[in-house]
C-alpha positions in Angstrom: 34.5 129.2 107.4 35.6 132.7 106.3 33.2 135.3 104.8 35.8 137.3 102.9 39.4 137.0 102.2 42.2 139.3 100.7 44.2 137.9 98.0 47.6 139.6 98.5 49.3 138.9 95.1 48.9 139.6 91.3 48.4 137.8 87.9 47.7 134.1 87.5 48.1 133.2 91.1 45.7 135.9 92.3 43.2 134.7 89.8 43.7 131.0 90.9 43.0 132.0 94.6 40.0 134.2 93.7 38.4 131.2 92.0 39.2 128.6 94.8 37.6 131.1 97.6 34.6 131.7 95.4 34.2 127.9 95.0 34.0 127.8 98.7 31.3 130.6 98.9 33.9 133.2 100.2 34.1 136.5 98.7 37.4 137.7 97.5 39.1 141.1 97.5 42.0 141.8 95.2 45.0 144.2 95.7 46.6 146.1 92.9 49.5 148.5 92.2 49.0 151.6 90.0 50.5 149.7 86.9 48.0 146.9 87.3 45.1 149.1 87.6 42.4 147.5 85.3 44.1 144.3 84.9 42.0 141.2 83.8 42.1 139.4 87.1 40.7 142.2 89.0 37.2 141.7 87.4 36.5 138.4 88.9 37.2 139.9 92.5 34.2 141.2 94.7 36.3 144.3 95.5 39.8 145.6 94.7 42.0 147.9 96.4 45.1 150.0 95.1 47.9 149.4 97.5 50.6 151.7 95.9 52.6 152.5 92.8 54.3 150.1 90.5 57.4 149.3 92.5 56.8 146.2 94.5 58.4 147.4 97.7 55.9 150.2 97.8 52.8 147.9 96.9 52.7 144.2 96.9 55.5 144.1 99.5 54.1 146.9 101.6 52.7 144.9 104.6 51.2 148.0 106.1 49.2 148.9 102.9 48.3 145.1 102.5 46.9 145.0 106.1 45.1 148.2 105.8 43.4 147.1 102.7 42.2 143.9 104.6 40.9 145.8 107.4 39.1 148.5 105.4 37.3 145.8 103.2 36.2 143.7 106.2 38.5 140.6 105.5 39.0 137.8 107.9 42.0 136.3 106.3 44.7 137.0 103.9 45.9 134.6 101.1 49.6 135.5 100.0 49.8 133.3 97.0 53.6 132.7 96.2 56.5 135.3 96.2 56.0 138.9 97.7 54.9 138.5 101.4 54.2 134.6 101.3 57.1 133.6 103.5 57.3 136.8 105.4 57.0 135.7 109.1 56.7 139.1 110.5 53.7 140.0 108.0 52.0 136.7 109.2 52.6 137.7 112.9 51.4 141.3 112.3 48.3 139.7 110.6 47.5 137.7 113.5 48.0 140.6 115.9 45.4 142.4 114.0 43.0 139.5 114.2 43.4 138.5 110.6 44.2 135.0 109.8 47.3 134.4 107.6 46.4 131.5 105.2 49.7 129.6 105.5 51.8 128.2 108.3 52.1 130.2 111.5 55.0 132.6 112.1 57.1 130.4 114.2 56.9 127.6 111.8 57.7 129.9 108.9 60.8 131.2 110.7 62.0 127.8 111.3 61.6 126.6 107.9 62.4 130.0 106.2 65.9 129.8 107.7 67.4 126.9 105.6 70.0 126.1 108.2 67.5 125.8 110.8 65.2 123.9 108.5 68.1 121.4 107.8 68.8 120.9 111.4 65.2 120.4 112.3 64.2 118.0 109.5 67.5 116.0 109.9 66.6 115.6 113.6 63.2 114.1 112.5 64.9 111.7 110.5 64.8 113.1 107.0 68.3 112.5 105.3 70.3 115.8 104.6 73.2 116.9 102.2 76.7 116.9 104.0 77.6 120.4 104.9 77.7 123.1 107.5 75.6 122.7 110.6 75.1 126.3 111.0 75.5 129.7 109.1 79.2 130.2 108.1 80.7 133.1 110.3 83.2 134.0 107.6 85.4 132.8 104.7 87.8 130.8 107.1 84.9 128.7 108.4 83.8 128.2 104.7 87.3 127.0 103.7 87.5 124.6 106.6 84.0 123.0 105.9 84.8 122.7 102.1 88.2 120.9 103.1 86.2 118.6 105.4 83.6 117.5 102.9 85.6 118.0 99.6 84.9 120.0 96.4 82.9 120.8 94.7 80.8 122.6 97.1 77.8 125.0 97.0 77.5 128.1 98.9 73.8 129.1 99.6 71.9 131.9 101.3 70.4 131.0 104.5 67.2 133.0 103.7 65.3 133.4 100.4 65.8 131.2 97.3 65.4 131.1 93.5 69.1 130.7 93.1 70.2 134.1 94.4 73.0 133.9 96.9 74.3 130.8 95.4 77.6 129.7 93.9 79.2 126.6 93.0 82.8 126.3 93.9 85.2 123.9 92.4 88.2 124.9 94.4 89.7 127.2 97.2 90.0 130.0 94.8 86.5 129.9 93.5 85.2 129.7 97.1 87.3 132.9 98.0 85.7 134.8 95.3 82.3 133.2 95.6 81.7 133.9 99.2 81.6 137.6 99.0 79.6 137.7 95.9 77.2 135.2 97.1 76.8 137.2 100.6 76.3 140.5 98.6 73.7 139.1 96.5 71.9 137.6 99.3 71.8 140.8 101.4 70.6 142.8 98.6 67.8 140.2 97.8 66.7 139.1 101.2 68.2 141.6 103.7 70.2 138.7 105.1 73.9 137.9 103.7 74.3 134.8 105.8 75.7 131.7 104.0 75.9 128.0 104.6 77.8 125.3 102.5 76.8 122.1 101.2 78.5 119.4 99.2 77.6 119.7 95.6 76.1 116.4 94.3 76.9 115.9 90.4 74.2 114.8 88.4 71.6 115.7 91.0 67.8 115.8 90.3 65.5 118.0 92.1 62.3 116.3 93.5 60.0 117.7 96.0 57.1 116.4 98.0 53.8 118.2 98.6 52.4 118.0 102.0 49.2 119.2 103.7 49.0 119.7 107.5 46.1 120.8 109.6 46.0 122.5 113.0 45.3 119.2 114.9 48.8 117.5 114.2 47.6 115.5 111.0 49.7 115.3 108.0 49.5 113.8 104.5 51.6 113.9 101.3 50.3 114.3 97.8 53.3 112.6 96.2 56.3 114.2 94.6 57.2 116.5 91.6 60.1 116.3 89.4 61.7 120.0 88.8 65.0 119.4 87.2 64.6 121.4 84.1 65.9 124.6 85.2 67.7 127.6 84.0 69.8 129.4 86.6 68.0 127.7 89.4 64.6 128.7 88.1 62.3 125.9 87.2 60.8 125.7 83.6 59.1 122.4 83.6 57.7 120.1 86.4 56.2 116.8 86.0 54.5 114.3 88.3 55.3 111.7 89.1 59.0 111.7 88.8 60.3 109.2 86.0 62.8 107.8 88.6 60.6 107.5 91.7 58.9 104.1 92.5 55.9 103.6 94.5 57.7 102.1 97.4 59.9 105.2 97.8 57.0 107.5 97.3 55.1 105.8 100.0 57.9 105.5 102.5 59.6 108.8 102.1 56.4 110.6 101.7 55.0 109.4 105.0 58.4 110.1 106.7 58.3 113.7 105.4 54.6 114.4 106.2 55.0 113.0 109.7 58.2 114.9 110.4 56.6 118.3 109.3 53.3 117.6 111.2 55.3 116.7 114.5 56.8 120.2 114.1 53.5 121.8 114.5 53.5 122.9 110.7 50.0 124.0 109.5 48.9 124.5 106.0 50.5 123.5 102.7 54.3 123.1 102.2 56.9 121.7 99.9 59.7 119.6 101.0 62.7 119.7 98.5 65.1 117.0 97.9 68.2 116.6 95.7 68.4 112.9 94.4 72.1 111.9 93.8 73.4 109.8 91.0 73.3 106.7 93.1 69.5 107.2 93.7 69.9 108.6 97.4 67.7 111.5 98.3 68.8 114.4 100.6 66.6 117.2 102.2 67.5 120.5 100.6 64.9 122.9 102.0 61.3 123.5 102.7 59.1 126.1 101.0 56.5 127.2 103.7 54.0 128.3 101.0 52.0 127.3 98.0 54.3 126.5 95.0 54.1 127.7 91.5 53.9 124.3 90.2 51.1 122.9 92.5 48.8 122.3 89.6 50.7 119.2 88.3 49.9 117.7 91.8 46.3 118.7 91.6 46.0 117.0 88.2 47.3 113.8 89.3 45.4 113.5 92.7 42.3 115.5 92.2 42.8 117.4 95.3 42.2 121.2 95.3 45.3 122.4 97.1 44.3 126.2 97.4 40.7 125.1 98.8 42.5 122.9 101.4 44.8 125.7 102.4 41.7 127.9 103.0 39.9 125.1 105.0 42.8 124.5 107.1 43.4 128.1 108.0 39.7 128.2 109.0 40.8 125.4 111.5 38.8 122.7 109.6 40.6 119.2 110.1 42.0 117.8 106.8 39.2 115.9 105.1 41.6 113.4 103.5 43.5 110.4 105.2 46.8 109.3 103.4 44.9 106.1 102.2 42.4 108.6 100.3 45.0 110.0 98.2 45.0 108.3 94.6 47.8 109.0 92.2 46.5 108.6 88.6 48.1 109.3 85.2 51.1 111.7 84.5 51.0 115.5 84.5 53.4 118.1 83.1 53.6 121.7 83.6 55.1 124.2 81.2 55.9 127.8 82.6 55.3 130.1 79.8 57.3 133.1 80.3 57.7 136.5 78.4 61.4 135.9 77.9 63.9 135.3 75.1 65.6 132.0 75.6 68.0 132.8 72.9 69.1 135.9 74.6 70.0 134.6 78.0 66.2 134.6 78.9 66.1 138.2 78.6 62.7 139.4 79.8 60.5 140.6 76.9 57.5 142.7 78.5 55.0 144.3 76.1 51.4 144.1 74.9 49.9 140.8 73.9 48.6 141.6 70.4 47.0 138.2 69.9 46.1 135.3 72.1 44.4 131.8 71.8 44.4 129.5 74.7 45.7 126.1 74.4 43.3 123.2 73.3 43.6 119.3 73.4 41.5 116.6 72.6 41.8 112.8 72.7 40.9 109.9 75.1 42.1 110.5 78.6 43.9 113.8 77.9 43.2 117.0 79.8 44.7 120.5 79.6 44.7 123.2 82.1 45.7 126.9 81.3 46.5 128.9 84.6 46.8 132.5 83.5 45.3 135.9 83.8 46.3 137.5 80.4 44.0 138.2 77.4 44.6 140.0 74.0 45.4 143.6 74.6 47.0 143.1 78.1 50.3 144.8 78.7 52.8 142.6 80.5 54.7 145.2 82.8 58.3 145.1 83.3 58.1 145.6 87.0 57.4 142.0 88.1 57.9 138.3 87.3 57.6 137.7 83.5 55.4 134.6 83.8 52.5 134.7 81.3 50.8 131.6 82.4 51.2 127.9 83.2 50.1 125.2 80.7 49.5 121.9 82.4 48.7 118.5 80.6 47.6 115.3 82.0 47.5 111.9 80.1 47.3 108.2 81.4 51.1 107.9 81.0 54.3 109.8 80.6 54.7 109.1 76.9 51.2 110.3 76.1 51.6 113.4 78.4 54.7 114.4 76.4 52.8 114.0 73.1 49.8 115.9 74.6 52.2 118.6 75.9 53.5 119.2 72.3 49.9 119.4 71.0 48.8 121.8 73.6 51.9 124.1 73.2 51.5 124.2 69.5 47.8 125.4 69.8 48.7 128.2 72.2 49.0 131.6 70.6 50.6 134.5 72.2 51.6 137.4 69.8 53.3 140.6 70.4 56.0 139.1 73.0 58.8 136.4 72.8 58.0 133.4 75.0 59.6 130.2 76.2 57.1 128.1 74.1 59.7 127.1 71.4 62.2 126.1 74.1 59.7 123.7 75.7 58.8 122.2 72.4 62.6 121.5 72.0 62.8 120.0 75.4 60.0 117.7 74.7 61.9 116.3 71.5 65.3 115.9 73.4 66.1 112.2 73.9 67.2 112.7 77.5 64.0 114.2 78.5 62.0 111.6 76.6 63.9 108.9 78.2 63.5 110.6 81.7 67.2 110.6 82.0 68.0 114.4 82.9 69.2 116.2 85.9 69.5 119.9 87.0 72.5 120.4 84.5 70.3 119.0 81.6 69.5 122.3 80.1 73.1 123.7 80.2 74.5 120.4 78.3 71.6 120.2 75.9 72.7 122.8 73.6 69.2 124.1 73.3 70.0 127.4 74.8 73.2 129.6 74.5 
């Protein structure tokens, strides 16, 4: 096992990794930018190193500075969390070249899964159903027109690299395709340094469902069930729940086994998430794989009792998976709410600032649990330089109905003063009949009338 690891991230996920490392008896070193100097999560690390100014590309995205921090503090491994360098194959390769273990998939597997076209081709060859669309990146607008004519409108242009909705355009006809192609390519180039696009059939009424997998270095892979992530705004997830309201046990077992087996057969190592779009007729199609830890991993941990971050560290240290598939037990229902410092009534405009008052969520009742993953406190100033997430509120109950009611109680008990947050929107969603009935899809929020 490692003696000391570097946590190459910030905020709630940095704190999450620090605590997981300490639980394994491992020292944790944090990094921080100048604007994060003195931030609350740094106090729980065994050491902390400044890696640059506020701009992410000169601090948290500066691979050289991160690697130097790891070397000068004697770290044997680096955990990237999510975002920043988490899916950067070049960074993972540089770490390995310097004798530092990257806690995540190897560079070759990351490259294969990070390129969405290659990932689609690879998983399709392994027997996982894929959405109809281009088999490769589109060389230009003419190829896009031909592919759209072949599969029929509406279609979705997507960036071959990256994610989060950037470099993505829904096109209902040829005119929208012509306009969207240039816009999406430019946006992808700016966001990911790669303007390549591919095209897929747009499935009306689709639901976003993803499977959590864990694979070790010895060819063994298991799944930890699925998460429903269809409550989104601008392709960014807001609420996740597990299990999905539309997934039955037989489908979970069969598809989960197929996914875990396919990913393991490719030599993939560590945690990963295989994302699907469920069409209106119930068919599930592979979209992409995220070769990293997901923001929403706590809902799976609450349902299975598996500490995914601790398993990541063990696998990276070349320990075999301790769990067999039959050891994974799914119990109850969990819902996660992303609490962001944003104004939903104003296009989700970020609202950074100082937290003037704070009270963590509470919950009481038979079979009810609440978890608050955050690194903020009263007096903390949320900087405008990074993601606007304040924390993640997760509730767990014996069934979905009680989980929804627990979510309401926990959200009402959470007090965050000084900045606008998404708490009121979450409460409104929990009262909406489509969400209560489990009859929602990725367009739910747009249709709901809850946001302008």
